[in-house]
C-alpha positions in Angstrom: 2.5 7.0 5.2 -0.2 7.0 2.8 0.1 8.0 -0.3 -3.8 8.9 -1.6 -2.8 9.0 -5.2 -1.2 5.7 -5.5 -3.4 3.6 -3.0 -2.3 0.0 -4.7 1.4 0.8 -4.2 1.2 2.0 -1.2 -1.1 -0.9 -0.1 1.4 -3.6 -1.9 4.3 -1.7 0.4 2.9 -2.1 3.6 1.5 -5.6 3.5 4.1 -7.5 0.9 5.5 -9.3 3.0 2.4 -10.5 4.6 0.9 -11.6 0.9 0.9 -14.9 -0.7 3.6 -14.4 -3.6 0.9 -15.4 -6.0 -0.9 -12.1 -4.8 2.5 -10.1 -5.1 2.8 -11.3 -8.5 -0.3 -10.1 -9.2 -0.2 -6.8 -8.0 3.4 -6.4 -9.6 1.9 -7.5 -13.2 -1.3 -4.8 -12.8 1.4 -2.0 -11.4 3.5 -2.9 -14.2 0.8 -2.5 -16.6 -0.4 0.9 -15.7 2.5 2.1 -16.7 3.0 0.8 -20.5 0.4 -0.4 -23.0 -2.7 -2.3 -22.4 -2.6 -4.4 -25.1 0.4 -6.0 -24.6 -0.8 -7.8 -21.3 -1.8 -11.5 -21.6 -5.0 -11.7 -19.2 -6.4 -15.1 -18.5 -9.4 -16.0 -17.7 -9.6 -19.0 -16.4 -11.7 -18.7 -13.3 -8.4 -19.4 -11.0 -8.6 -17.1 -8.3 -5.1 -15.6 -8.8 -6.1 -15.0 -12.7 -9.8 -13.6 -11.9 -7.9 -11.1 -9.5 -5.4 -10.1 -11.6 -8.0 -9.5 -15.2 -10.2 -8.0 -12.4 -7.8 -5.5 -11.1 -6.2 -4.6 -14.3 -9.6 -3.6 -16.0 -10.8 -2.0 -12.4 -7.4 0.0 -12.3 -6.3 1.1 -16.1 -9.8 1.7 -17.1 -10.8 5.6 -17.7 -14.4 5.0 -16.7 -16.2 2.4 -14.7 -18.2 1.5 -17.4 -15.1 0.8 -19.6 -13.9 -1.3 -16.7 -16.6 -3.6 -16.5 -17.4 -3.9 -20.7 -13.7 -4.7 -21.2 -13.8 -7.1 -18.4 -16.8 -9.1 -19.2 -16.0 -8.8 -23.2 -12.7 -11.0 -22.2 -15.0 -14.2 -22.0 -14.3 -17.2 -20.1 -15.1 -16.4 -16.2 -17.3 -13.1 -16.7 -19.4 -12.6 -14.2 -16.7 -13.1 -11.3 -14.2 -10.9 -13.3 -16.5 -8.0 -14.0 -17.3 -8.5 -10.1 -14.1 -7.6 -9.2 -13.1 -5.0 -12.1 -16.8 -3.4 -11.1 -16.0 -3.2 -7.0 -12.5 -1.7 -7.8 -14.2 0.3 -11.0 -17.1 1.6 -8.5 -14.4 2.5 -5.5 -12.3 4.5 -8.1 -15.1 6.5 -9.8 -18.3 5.8 -7.3 -21.7 4.8 -8.4 -22.5 8.0 -9.7 -20.2 6.9 -12.5 -22.4 3.8 -13.5 -24.3 4.1 -16.8 -28.0 5.3 -16.0 -29.3 2.6 -18.1 -27.9 -0.2 -16.4 -29.1 1.3 -12.6 -32.8 1.4 -14.3 -32.6 -1.9 -15.3 -31.8 -3.3 -11.9 -34.9 -5.0 -10.9 -34.5 -4.5 -7.4 -32.4 -1.0 -8.1 -34.9 1.0 -5.4 -34.5 -2.0 -2.7 -30.5 -1.5 -3.1 -30.5 1.8 -2.8 -32.5 1.7 0.3 -30.1 -0.7 1.8 -27.2 1.4 1.0 -28.6 4.3 3.0 -29.6 2.1 6.0 -25.8 0.8 5.9 -24.9 4.4 5.7 -27.2 5.6 8.7 -25.9 2.4 10.7 -22.2 3.3 10.3 -23.1 7.3 11.2 
């Protein structure tokens, strides 16, 4: 039974036996960090897939806004584009596109084209 208020916990419980140990460790670390002080977590920024996933999930799941998640992820340094992309994907899922700062959306060179493509994808799904 899915718990809509605890999606990561629900997914972990359902998939724990099928996931590689490294992924389970990352998820456990993210879950633990959500309940404690944010400044005690030692995140790596090397670009290694496990640490990238760890950092991106952490920022995406613990931030109070999409902007906070993405900015904090990128400000870590290191593999900023990938960590920021993971954090942005998670934060976008949590908060929705309307939570992104308008100034960011306005600066996209292909923003209108992306809106059109997204609408077309929704039409295909419907």
